[in-house]
TORMAR-513268 format. One record per residue: residue in three letters; x, y, z of N, C-alpha, C, O in turn. Coordinates in steps of 0.2 Angstrom, whole numbers, padded with zeros to 4 digits, always signed. Each point is the difference from the previous one (the first is absolute). Last residue first. Layout:
% TORMAR-513268
ALAXYZXYZXYZXYZ;...
This chain:
% TORMAR-513268
ALA-0193-0091-0012-0006+0001-0003-0001+0002+0006-0006+0002+0002;GLU+0029+0000+0001-0005-0003+0001-0008+0003-0005-0002+0006+0000;GLY+0023+0004+0001+0002-0004-0002-0007-0005-0003-0001-0003-0005;PRO+0008+0015+0029+0001+0004-0010+0004-0006-0001+0005-0003+0002;ARG-0021+0001+0019+0009-0003-0001-0002+0002-0010-0003-0002-0004;HIS-0013+0011+0026+0002-0003-0004+0005-0002-0002+0004+0002+0004;LEU-0014+0006+0017+0006-0005-0003+0001-0003-0006+0003-0005-0002;TYR-0014+0025+0009+0002+0000+0002+0005-0008-0002+0005+0000-0002;ALA-0027+0002-0006+0004+0002-0005+0007+0001+0007+0002-0006-0001;GLU-0016-0007+0016+0004-0002-0008+0003+0003-0004+0005-0002-0002;ARG-0015+0012+0022+0008-0004+0000+0001-0004-0005+0006-0001-0001;SER-0027+0014-0003+0006+0003+0003+0006-0002+0000+0004+0003-0003;GLU-0023-0016+0004+0001+0003-0006+0004+0003+0000+0004-0003-0004;THR-0009-0004+0025+0002-0005-0005+0001+0001-0007+0004-0003-0003;ASP-0002+0020+0024-0007-0002-0004+0006-0005-0007+0006+0001-0003;SER+0003+0010+0026-0008-0001+0002-0004-0005-0005-0004-0004+0001;TRP+0026+0016-0006+0001-0007+0002-0008-0003+0002-0002-0005-0002;ILE+0007+0028-0001+0001-0001-0007-0001-0010+0001-0003-0004-0004;GLU-0004+0021+0021-0004+0003-0007+0005-0006-0007-0001-0002-0006;GLN+0006-0001+0028-0007+0003+0002-0005-0002-0006-0005-0003-0002;ASN+0032-0002+0006-0005-0004+0002-0008+0003+0001-0004-0003+0004;PHE+0018+0020-0009+0002-0007-0004-0005-0005-0001-0005-0001-0004;ARG+0008+0018+0020-0006+0003-0006+0002-0004-0004-0005-0001-0004;ALA+0017-0004+0021-0008+0000+0002-0004+0002-0004-0006-0001+0000;ILE+0029+0005-0002+0000-0007+0000-0007-0002+0001-0002-0004-0004;ASP+0008+0027+0005+0001-0003-0009+0000-0007+0004+0004-0001-0005;GLU-0005+0013+0024-0006+0001-0002-0001-0004-0008-0005-0004-0001;GLN+0025+0001+0014-0003-0005+0002-0008+0004-0005-0004-0004-0003;TYR+0028+0006-0010-0006+0003+0008-0005-0003+0000-0003-0002-0005;LYS+0020-0006-0011+0007+0006+0005-0007+0003+0005+0001+0002+0006;LEU+0000-0020-0028-0006+0005+0005+0004-0001+0005+0003-0005+0002;PHE+0010-0010-0017-0003+0008-0004-0007+0002+0003-0004+0001-0005;CYS+0013-0020+0018+0008+0003-0004-0005+0006-0005+0001+0005+0003;GLY-0014-0015+0012+0003+0004+0006+0008+0001-0007+0005+0004+0001;LEU-0023-0019-0007-0002+0005+0001+0006+0006+0001+0002+0005-0004;THR-0003-0032+0005+0005+0005-0006-0002+0008+0002+0005+0004+0001;GLU-0020-0021+0006+0006-0003+0002+0003+0006-0002-0002+0005+0004;ILE-0013-0008-0018-0003+0002+0006+0005+0001+0007-0001+0005+0004;ILE+0005-0012-0026+0002+0005-0002-0003+0003+0006+0002+0005+0001;VAL-0002-0028-0001+0007+0003-0001-0001+0009-0001+0006+0003+0001;LYS-0025-0017-0002+0002-0004+0006+0006+0007+0003+0000+0004+0005;GLU-0012-0005-0026-0003+0007+0001+0004-0002+0011-0001+0004+0005;ASP+0014-0007-0029-0005-0005+0002-0005+0003+0006+0003+0005+0001;LEU+0020-0003-0023-0003+0001+0007-0006-0001+0002-0003-0001-0005;TYR+0027-0012-0004-0010+0005-0002+0000+0002+0006+0002-0001+0005;LYS+0017-0012-0005+0003+0003-0007-0009+0003-0003-0003+0001-0006;ARG+0019-0003+0033-0008-0001-0005+0003+0001-0007+0005+0003-0002;GLU+0010-0002+0025-0002-0008-0007-0005-0001-0006+0000-0005-0004;MET+0007+0020+0022-0006-0004+0003+0004-0006-0004+0000-0006+0001;ALA+0013+0024-0008+0004-0003+0008-0006-0006+0001+0002-0006+0002;MET-0011+0021-0018+0007-0006-0004+0003-0004+0008+0002-0006+0001;LEU-0017+0024+0002-0004-0006-0002+0006-0004-0002+0001-0006+0003;ALA+0007+0024+0005-0003-0001+0005-0004-0007-0004+0001-0005+0004;ARG+0009+0020-0019+0003-0001+0006-0001-0007+0002+0002-0005-0003;ALA-0018+0018-0007+0003-0003-0004+0006-0006+0002+0000-0006-0002;TRP-0008+0026+0014-0005-0006+0001+0001-0007-0005-0003-0005+0001;ASP+0018+0025+0002-0001-0004+0004-0006-0002+0002-0001-0002+0006;LEU+0003+0012-0028+0006-0001+0001+0002-0005+0008+0004-0004+0000;THR-0024+0018-0002-0002-0004-0006+0008-0005+0001-0002-0005+0002;GLU+0001+0024+0009-0004-0004+0004-0002-0008-0007-0003-0006+0002;SER+0017+0026-0007+0002-0005+0005-0002-0004+0003+0003-0004+0003;VAL-0013+0017-0020+0003-0006-0003+0004-0002+0005+0002-0006-0001;GLY-0025+0017+0012+0006+0004-0006+0004-0010-0003-0001-0006+0001;PRO-0024+0013+0012+0008-0004-0001+0001+0002-0002-0004+0002-0004;LYS-0008+0015+0017-0004-0006-0006+0007-0002-0001+0005+0003+0001;LYS-0018+0006+0018+0009-0001+0001+0000-0002-0010-0002-0006-0002;LEU-0018+0012+0012+0002+0006+0005+0008-0002-0003+0005+0004+0000;PHE-0024-0011-0017+0004-0003+0007+0003+0008+0004-0001+0006-0003;ASP-0018-0012-0017+0005+0006+0004+0000-0002+0006-0003+0000+0005;PHE+0004-0014-0028-0001-0001+0006+0000+0005+0003+0006+0002+0000;SER+0003-0012-0022-0006+0005-0002-0006+0002+0007-0005+0001-0001;ARG+0027-0017+0004+0001+0008-0002-0006+0004-0003+0000+0006-0001;ILE-0001-0030+0001+0000+0004+0007+0001+0006+0001-0003+0003+0005;LYS+0007-0012-0026-0009+0000+0002-0002+0000+0005-0006-0001+0002;GLN+0029+0000-0009-0001+0003-0005-0008+0004+0002-0002+0006-0002;MET+0013-0026+0014+0002+0004+0004-0001+0009-0006+0001+0005+0002;PHE-0008-0028-0010-0003+0000+0010+0004+0007+0000-0005+0004+0000;HIS+0012-0011-0017-0006+0000-0004-0002+0004+0007-0003+0006+0001;THR+0025-0012+0000+0000+0005+0000-0007+0002-0002-0001+0006+0000;ILE+0005-0028+0008+0003+0004+0002-0003+0010-0001-0003+0003+0005;GLN+0001-0021-0021-0005-0001+0004-0001+0004+0005-0006+0002+0001;ARG+0025-0001-0014-0006+0003-0004-0006-0002+0002-0004+0001-0003;ALA+0023-0015+0010+0003+0009+0003-0006+0005+0000-0001+0004+0005;PHE-0001-0027-0011+0002+0000+0009-0002+0010-0002-0003+0004+0001;GLN+0008-0015-0022-0006-0002+0003-0002+0003+0007-0005+0004+0000;SER+0027-0008-0006-0003+0008-0003-0004-0001+0002-0001+0004+0005;GLU+0016-0012+0011-0004-0002-0005-0005+0007-0004-0003+0005+0002;ILE+0027-0005+0017-0007+0001-0001-0002-0003-0008+0004+0001-0005;GLY+0019+0003+0010-0003-0006+0003-0006-0002-0001-0002-0005-0001;PRO+0013+0029-0001+0001-0007-0003-0003-0005-0002-0003-0001-0006;LEU-0003+0023+0016+0000-0004+0004+0003-0006-0006-0004-0004-0001;ARG+0006+0027-0003+0002+0002+0004-0002-0009+0005+0003-0001+0005;ALA-0009+0004-0027+0005+0003+0000+0006-0001+0008+0006-0003+0000;MET-0031-0002-0006+0005-0007-0003+0008+0003-0001+0005-0003-0003;ILE-0023+0020+0012+0001-0007+0005+0006-0006-0003+0004-0003+0003;ILE-0011+0024-0016+0006+0000+0008+0002-0005+0004+0005-0002+0003;GLU-0019+0002-0022+0005+0001+0000+0006+0000+0002+0006-0002+0000;HIS-0030+0004+0006+0003-0008-0002+0005+0000-0002+0002-0006-0001;GLU-0009+0026+0002+0002-0001+0008+0002-0009-0002+0005-0003+0001;LYS-0013+0012-0022+0006+0005+0003+0000-0002+0009+0005+0003+0002;GLU-0023-0007-0016+0006-0002-0001+0008-0001+0004+0005-0003+0003;PHE-0028+0012+0002+0002-0008+0003+0006-0002-0004+0004-0003+0003;SER+0000+0028+0003-0005-0006-0003-0001-0003-0001+0005-0003-0002;PRO+0004+0021+0022+0001-0005-0006-0006-0004-0002-0004-0002+0003;TYR+0004+0025+0013-0001-0008+0000+0002-0001-0006-0001+0004-0005;ASP+0014+0017+0006-0008+0000+0001+0003-0010+0005+0006-0002+0002;ILE+0009+0023-0004-0001-0006-0001-0003-0001+0001+0000+0001+0006;TRP+0008+0021-0014-0006+0000+0005+0001-0009-0002+0000-0001-0006;HIS+0021+0022+0003-0004-0005-0004-0008-0002+0006+0000+0002+0006;TYR+0017+0019-0012-0005-0001+0002-0001-0005-0004-0001+0000-0006;LEU+0024+0013+0011-0002-0002-0004-0008-0004+0002+0002-0005+0004;CYS+0010+0028+0009+0000-0006-0001-0002-0003-0008-0001+0004-0004;ARG-0002+0017+0017+0009-0002+0001+0002-0006-0004+0006-0002-0002;ARG-0027+0009+0005+0001+0006-0003+0010-0004-0003+0003+0000-0005;LYS-0019-0008+0024+0000+0000-0009+0005+0002-0004+0005-0003-0003;LEU-0005+0012+0025+0004-0007+0000-0002-0004-0007+0005-0002-0003;ALA-0016+0023+0006+0005+0002-0001+0006-0008+0001+0006+0000-0003;ASP-0031+0001+0007+0001-0005-0007+0007+0005-0002+0002-0001-0005;HIS-0010-0010+0028+0001+0005-0005+0002-0001-0006+0004-0004-0003;VAL-0019-0016+0016+0007+0004-0001+0003+0004-0003+0002-0002-0006;ASP-0025-0009+0017+0004+0003-0005+0007+0003+0000+0002+0005+0002;ARG-0013-0026+0013-0001+0005+0001+0005+0003-0008+0006-0002-0002;THR-0008-0021+0008-0005+0002+0003-0002+0008+0000-0006+0001+0001;ARG+0021-0014-0019-0007+0001-0001-0005+0004+0007-0006+0002-0001;ASN+0029-0015-0005-0007-0003+0001-0007+0003+0000-0005-0002+0000;SER+0033+0006-0009-0006+0004+0005-0006-0008-0002+0000-0003-0005;THR+0030+0009+0000-0007-0003-0001-0004+0002+0005+0001+0003+0006;VAL+0023+0002-0019-0003+0001+0003-0006-0003+0001-0003-0001-0006;VAL+0029+0001-0003-0006-0004-0001-0005+0000+0008+0000-0004+0005;VAL+0026+0014-0020-0006+0001+0008-0007-0005-0003+0000+0000-0006;MET+0030+0001-0003-0007-0006-0001-0007+0001+0006-0002-0005+0003;PRO+0028+0021-0002-0005-0009+0004-0007+0002-0006-0004+0005+0000;LYS+0025+0012-0007-0005-0001+0002-0004-0007+0003-0004-0002-0004;LYS+0031+0011+0003-0006-0003-0003-0006+0000+0002-0001-0002+0006;GLU+0017+0011+0008+0003+0003-0006-0003-0003-0007+0001+0003-0005;ALA-0013+0008+0026+0002-0007+0000+0004+0004-0007+0000+0006-0002;LYS+0005+0008+0023-0006-0002-0005+0001-0008-0004+0005-0004+0001;LEU-0001+0022+0023+0002-0007-0003-0007-0002-0006-0006-0002+0000;THR+0018+0024+0017-0005-0003-0002-0001-0006-0004+0004+0003-0003;GLY+0006+0006+0026-0001+0002-0007-0004+0001-0004-0005+0003+0001;ILE+0012-0007+0023+0004-0007-0006+0000+0006-0003+0005+0003-0001;GLU-0020+0003+0022+0007-0004+0001+0007+0000-0007+0006+0001+0001;PRO-0031+0005-0007+0003+0003+0003+0008+0000+0003+0005+0004-0002;ILE-0017-0017-0019+0000-0003+0007+0003+0009+0004+0006+0001-0002;THR-0020-0007-0021+0003+0004+0003+0002-0003+0009-0004+0000+0005;ILE-0003-0013-0031-0002+0003+0007+0006+0003+0004+0006-0002+0000;GLN-0016-0006-0026+0008+0002+0001-0007+0002+0009-0005+0001+0001;PHE-0006-0009-0023+0004-0006+0004+0006+0003+0001+0005-0001-0004;ASP-0022+0015-0004+0008+0001-0003+0003-0007+0006+0005+0000+0003;SER-0029+0002-0007+0002+0004-0004+0007+0000-0002+0002-0001-0006;LEU-0012-0011+0024-0002-0006-0007+0003+0007-0006+0002-0003-0005;VAL-0003+0010+0028+0004-0005-0001+0000-0004-0009+0004-0002-0004;GLU-0018+0020+0014+0007+0001-0002+0006-0005-0001+0006+0001-0002;LEU-0029-0006+0007-0003+0001-0007+0010+0004+0000+0003-0002-0004;LEU-0009-0008+0024+0002-0006-0006-0001+0005-0007+0002-0003-0005;PHE-0011+0013+0024+0006+0001-0002+0005-0005-0004+0005+0002-0003;ALA-0027+0000+0005+0002+0006-0002+0009+0000-0001+0003+0001-0005;GLU-0016-0021+0017-0004+0002-0010+0004+0007-0004+0001+0000-0006;PHE-0001-0001+0029+0007-0005-0001-0003-0003-0007+0004-0001-0005;GLU-0021+0014+0016+0008+0004+0000+0005-0003-0002+0006+0003-0001;GLU-0027-0013+0000+0003+0003-0005+0003+0004+0003+0003+0004-0005;ASP-0004-0029+0013-0004+0007+0002+0001+0005-0008+0002-0003-0005;SER-0004-0023+0003+0007+0003+0004-0005+0008+0002-0006+0001-0001;ARG-0003-0021-0011+0001-0003+0006+0002+0005+0005+0000+0000+0006;ASP+0001+0001-0033-0007+0002+0004+0000-0003+0009-0005+0003+0002;ILE+0025-0009-0016-0001+0009+0002-0004+0000+0003+0001+0002+0005;GLU+0007-0026-0010-0007+0002+0001+0001+0010+0003-0002+0002+0005;ASP+0027-0013-0011-0006-0004+0001-0006+0002+0004+0000+0002+0006;ILE+0023+0007-0022-0004+0000+0007-0008-0003+0000-0004+0002-0004;LEU+0028-0008-0008-0006-0003+0000+0000+0003+0006+0003-0002+0005;LEU+0018+0006-0021-0003+0000+0008-0007-0003+0000+0001-0003-0006;ILE+0021-0007-0006-0007+0002-0002+0000+0004+0006+0003-0001+0005;PRO+0020+0003-0009-0006-0006+0000-0005+0003-0001-0001+0006-0002;PRO+0026-0002-0010-0006+0007+0004-0006-0008+0001-0001-0005-0004;LYS+0026+0002-0007-0004-0005+0001-0008+0003+0006-0003-0004+0004;ASP+0026+0013-0010+0002-0001-0004-0012-0004+0000-0004+0001-0005;ASP+0006+0014+0025+0006-0003-0005-0003-0001-0008-0005+0002-0003;SER-0007+0006+0030-0003+0002-0008+0009-0002-0008+0001+0004-0005;LYS-0006-0007+0031-0001-0004-0004+0002+0000-0008+0003-0004-0004;ARG-0012+0023+0020+0007-0001+0003+0002-0009-0005+0006+0001+0000;ILE-0027+0010+0001+0002+0002-0004+0011-0001-0001+0004+0000-0005;ALA-0023-0015+0014-0001-0001-0005+0006+0006-0002+0004-0002-0004;GLU-0006+0002+0024+0005-0008+0000+0000+0003-0007+0005+0003-0003;LEU-0017+0013+0016+0007+0001-0004+0004-0007-0003+0005+0000-0003;LEU-0028-0004+0008-0001+0006-0006+0008+0001-0002+0003+0000-0005;PRO-0008-0018+0023-0002-0001-0005+0001+0008-0008+0001+0000-0006;ARG+0012+0003+0031-0007-0004-0003-0001+0001-0006+0002+0005-0003;GLU+0022-0005+0020-0006+0000-0006-0009-0003-0001-0003-0005+0000;VAL+0022+0013+0019-0004-0003-0003-0004-0002-0004-0005-0002+0002;LEU+0029+0014+0004-0006+0000-0001-0002-0006+0001+0003-0005+0000;PHE+0021+0013+0006-0007+0000+0003-0006-0001-0001-0004+0000+0005;GLU+0023+0000-0020-0001-0005+0005-0004-0001+0006-0002-0005+0003;PRO+0006+0026-0018-0006-0005+0000+0000-0005+0001-0006-0003+0000;ARG+0014+0023+0016+0001-0003-0006-0003-0007-0003-0003-0004+0004;TYR+0004+0019+0019-0006+0001-0008+0003+0000-0007-0001+0004-0004;ILE+0014-0008+0026-0006-0005+0000-0006+0004-0006-0005-0002-0001;MET+0028+0017+0003+0000-0010+0000-0005-0003-0002-0001-0002-0006;GLU-0001+0023+0011+0004+0001-0004+0000-0008-0003-0004-0003-0004;GLU+0000+0010+0025-0007-0001-0001+0002+0002-0011-0005+0002-0004;ILE+0023-0006+0019-0004-0003+0001-0008-0003-0003-0004-0005+0000;GLU+0018+0028+0000+0005-0007-0002-0002-0006-0001+0003-0004-0005;ASP-0010+0024+0017-0005+0001-0006+0005-0006-0005-0001-0001-0006;SER+0005-0002+0029-0007-0001-0001-0002+0001-0006-0004-0004-0003;LYS+0030-0003+0010-0005+0005+0001-0008+0001-0002+0001-0003-0005;LYS+0016-0019+0015-0001+0008-0008-0006+0003+0002-0005-0002+0003;ASP+0020-0014+0013-0001+0006+0000-0001+0003-0007+0002+0005-0003;GLY-0004-0030+0007+0006+0003-0002+0002+0009-0001+0004+0002-0004;ARG-0024-0014+0014+0005-0003+0004+0008+0001-0005+0006-0001+0003;GLU-0027+0009-0013+0001+0003+0004+0007-0003+0007+0004+0003+0003;GLN-0013-0014-0021+0005+0004-0001+0002+0005+0002+0005+0003+0000;LEU-0019-0020+0005+0006-0004-0002+0005+0006-0001+0006-0001+0001;ARG-0031+0005+0003+0003-0001+0006+0010-0002-0004+0005+0004+0001;ILE-0018+0002-0020-0001+0003+0005+0004+0000+0007+0004+0005+0001;HIS-0010-0025-0014+0004+0004-0002+0004+0008+0004+0006+0000+0003;LEU-0026-0013+0003+0005-0002+0002+0006+0001-0003+0005-0001+0003;LEU-0023+0011-0010-0001+0002+0007+0005-0004+0002+0004+0003+0004;GLN-0010-0007-0026+0003+0007+0000+0003+0002+0008+0005+0004+0001;LYS-0017-0025-0004+0006+0000-0004+0002+0007+0000+0006+0000+0000;PRO-0030-0004+0003+0007-0001+0011+0007+0002-0005+0003+0005+0001;TYR-0018+0005-0017+0002+0003+0009+0003-0006+0002+0006+0001+0002;ASN-0010+0000-0026-0001-0004+0002+0004+0002+0010+0004-0002+0004;TRP-0022+0015-0025+0009+0000+0003-0001-0003+0007-0003+0002+0004;GLU-0013-0003-0028+0001+0001+0006+0009-0002+0003+0004-0004-0002;TYR-0020+0007-0022+0003-0002+0004+0003+0002+0008+0002+0005+0001;LEU-0022-0005-0022+0006+0001-0002+0006-0001+0004+0005-0001-0003;ALA-0029-0007+0009+0003-0004-0009+0006+0004-0001+0005-0003-0002;THR-0011+0013+0026-0003-0011-0002+0002+0000-0006+0005-0003-0001;SER-0006+0024+0004+0007-0003+0004+0000-0007-0001+0004-0004-0002;SER-0024+0016-0008+0007+0002+0000+0006-0005+0001+0003-0004-0003;ASP-0026-0004+0010+0002+0007-0003+0005-0001-0002+0003-0005+0001;LEU-0026-0010+0005+0006+0001-0003+0004+0008-0002-0002+0004-0004;GLY-0022-0011+0014+0005+0002+0003+0007+0001-0001+0004+0003+0003;GLU-0022-0022-0014-0002+0005+0001+0005+0005+0007+0002-0004+0004;TYR+0006-0012-0026-0003+0001+0007-0003+0005+0002+0001+0005-0002;CYS+0020-0018-0018-0006+0005+0003-0006+0000+0005+0000-0006+0001;GLN+0022-0007-0013-0003-0001+0003-0006+0006+0004-0002+0000+0006;LEU+0025-0004-0022-0004+0002+0004-0008-0002+0001-0004+0002-0004;ARG+0027-0011-0005-0006+0000-0002-0002+0003+0007+0002-0002+0006;ILE+0018-0006-0024-0001+0005+0005-0007+0002+0001-0003+0003-0004;LEU+0019-0024-0011-0007+0002+0001+0002+0005+0006+0003-0003+0004;ASP+0017-0001-0020-0001-0001+0006-0008+0002-0001-0002+0003-0005;THR+0011-0015-0016+0006+0006+0004-0006+0000+0008-0004-0004+0002;LYS+0000-0006-0027+0006-0003+0004+0005+0003+0007+0005-0001+0003;PHE-0025+0002-0021+0004+0004-0001+0009-0002+0003+0006+0000-0002;LEU-0026-0014+0002+0000+0002-0005+0008+0008-0003+0004+0001-0004;LYS-0016-0006+0025+0004-0007-0001+0004+0002-0008+0006+0000-0001;ALA-0021+0018+0011+0006-0002+0002+0003-0006-0001+0007+0000+0001;MET-0028+0005-0009+0007+0004-0002+0008+0000+0002+0006+0000-0002;VAL-0027-0013+0012+0004-0003-0005+0005+0005-0007+0003-0002-0005;ILE-0012+0010+0027+0001-0006+0002+0003-0003-0005+0005-0002+0001;ALA-0018+0019-0007+0006+0002+0005+0003-0003+0001+0006+0003+0000;VAL-0024-0009-0006+0000+0004-0007+0006+0001+0005+0003-0005+0000;GLU-0017-0004+0014+0004-0004-0005+0006+0000-0005+0005-0003-0002;THR-0022+0017+0014+0004+0000+0004+0009-0004-0006+0005+0001-0002;LYS-0028+0000-0004+0001+0008+0000+0008-0001+0005+0005+0004-0001;GLY-0023-0021-0006+0006+0000-0002+0003+0005+0000+0004+0000-0005;VAL-0028-0005+0014+0001-0002-0007+0008+0002-0003+0001+0000-0007;GLY-0010+0002+0033+0001-0005-0006-0001-0003-0005+0000-0006-0001;PRO-0011+0028+0011+0004-0004+0002+0001-0007-0001-0005-0003-0002;GLU-0003+0024-0014-0003-0004+0006+0004-0003+0003+0004-0002-0005;GLY+0009+0023-0010-0011-0006-0001+0000-0003+0007+0004+0002+0005;GLU+0018+0015-0015-0007-0001+0000-0001-0007-0002+0002-0004-0004;LEU+0024+0015+0003-0004-0005-0001-0008+0000+0004+0001-0001+0006;PHE+0020+0018-0017-0006-0001+0008-0002-0005-0004+0000+0001-0006;ILE+0024+0006+0002-0005-0004-0005-0004+0000+0006+0002-0001+0006;PRO+0019+0018-0011-0002-0006+0002-0006-0002-0001-0002+0004-0005;LYS+0023+0007-0012-0008+0001+0005-0001-0008+0004+0000-0005-0002;GLU+0018+0008-0019+0001-0001+0009-0005+0005+0006+0001+0004+0005;LEU-0001-0013-0029-0001+0006-0001+0005+0006+0009+0001+0006+0002;LYS+0000-0029-0011+0001+0005-0007+0002+0007+0004+0005+0004+0000;HIS-0019-0026+0011+0008+0002+0003+0005+0005-0006+0006+0000+0001;SER-0028+0002+0001-0001+0002+0005+0009-0002+0001+0005+0003+0004;LEU-0018-0009-0023+0002+0006+0000+0001+0003+0008+0000+0006+0000;PHE-0005-0030-0003+0007+0001-0004+0000+0008-0001+0006+0002-0001;LEU-0022-0009+0016+0004-0002+0002+0008+0003-0005+0005+0003+0002;VAL-0026-0001-0007+0001+0005-0001+0003-0003+0003+0004+0005-0001;THR-0008-0017-0013+0001+0006-0003-0001+0004+0005-0002+0005-0003;ALA-0003-0025+0011+0005-0001-0004+0004+0007-0004+0006+0001+0001;LEU-0029-0001+0008+0003-0002+0007+0008-0001-0003+0004+0003+0004;ALA-0020-0005-0022+0000+0006+0006+0004+0001+0004+0003+0005+0000;ARG-0007-0025-0011+0007+0005-0003+0001+0008+0004+0004+0004+0001;ASP-0010-0025+0012-0003-0001-0005+0005+0008-0004+0005+0002+0001;ALA+0003-0023+0014-0005+0008+0001+0001-0001-0006+0004-0003-0004;VAL+0003-0018+0022-0004+0001-0006-0003+0010+0000-0003+0003+0005;TYR+0024-0020+0009-0004+0009-0001-0004+0001-0007+0002+0003-0005;TYR+0017-0019+0012-0006-0004+0003-0006+0006-0001-0006-0001+0000;GLY+0030+0005-0008+0000-0001+0008-0007-0002+0001-0001+0002+0006;GLN+0003-0003-0028+0006-0002+0003+0000-0001+0008+0001-0006+0003;ALA-0016+0019-0012-0001-0006-0003+0004-0004+0003-0001-0004+0005;LEU+0007+0025-0008-0004-0001+0007-0003-0004-0002-0005+0004-0002;GLU+0017+0000-0017+0007-0001+0009-0006-0001+0006+0001-0003+0005;ASP-0011+0008-0026+0004-0006-0003+0004-0001+0009+0001-0005+0003;VAL-0016+0024-0008-0002-0005+0001+0002-0007+0001-0003-0005+0003;VAL+0018+0024-0007-0003+0000+0007-0004-0005+0001+0000-0003+0006;GLN+0007+0003-0029+0008-0001+0006-0005+0001+0009+0001-0004+0005;GLU-0016+0012-0025+0002-0005+0001+0006-0004+0004-0001-0006+0002;ILE+0001+0030-0002-0006-0002+0003+0000-0008-0002+0002-0004+0005;SER+0021+0014-0010-0004+0000-0003-0007-0004+0007+0001-0005+0003;GLU+0022+0009+0002+0002+0004-0007-0008+0000-0002-0001+0005-0004;PHE+0013-0008+0033-0005-0002-0007+0002+0006-0006+0002+0005+0001;HIS+0012-0015+0019-0002+0007-0001-0005-0006-0007+0001-0005-0003;SER+0014-0007+0015+0000+0002+0007-0004+0007-0003+0001+0004+0003;SER-0004-0029-0011+0004+0005-0001-0001+0005+0005-0004-0001+0005;MET-0001-0029-0006+0000+0009+0000+0004+0007+0001+0004+0001+0004;
């Protein structure tokens, strides 16, 4: 696998080698992000493969994946750097024994070796011949204040540490920003990125994903699983199952050495693809309580 992309077709092919099934629209965004050195903003429902894009890209480029997991209350110091205070304090005590002056000690303890790198600073300092892939995961979970701070970093990829000076990336890392759309992300952040919405896959694409990620599964069994998952997403569950749940469920069924779906195994494994008790109750009451409905879900593709 190459360390650069020369065409959109190459992106599709190499993603497939990394067991990621991508359509041409996503491949185009990845190609342009690589060529233009612009961040990618991937939005979509949970479990549709947004995070996996960054993971696969790191494998393709054979470089480090640096992940910043966003959450409410995340601040700049947690994302950038912190000083290693215990190490600084120990150094101060050792230097005081040598009759060092306070200004000399202060100059010595504010050096790069006393920094604790957080994801953003790590991505900047690792920008050598193989810039890392920086994954800023679930930006919608962070506060708007952090989002505003992130704008500055993504614009110039440099930070200023008052005690040291300005550190700038030699080469911009490839940045993948993801959002589950639990809140609207400010337009200013989106303007700095190439945008792509990842939707739930079509039947054929989801079947292809199962076959690529689980090579030991039989094609007809994979089609039956895909048929079931496609139908179940038509219901307004609190959390519709994504591709990650499809793969988890398929792995569980393979571990149970099942070759086809039946009523018993579906009830036994509901927790593999439904994650809320309310959704499980609704499934049992509105879907599984009716014999005709059950038959529709158990239909094996290819049957009359």
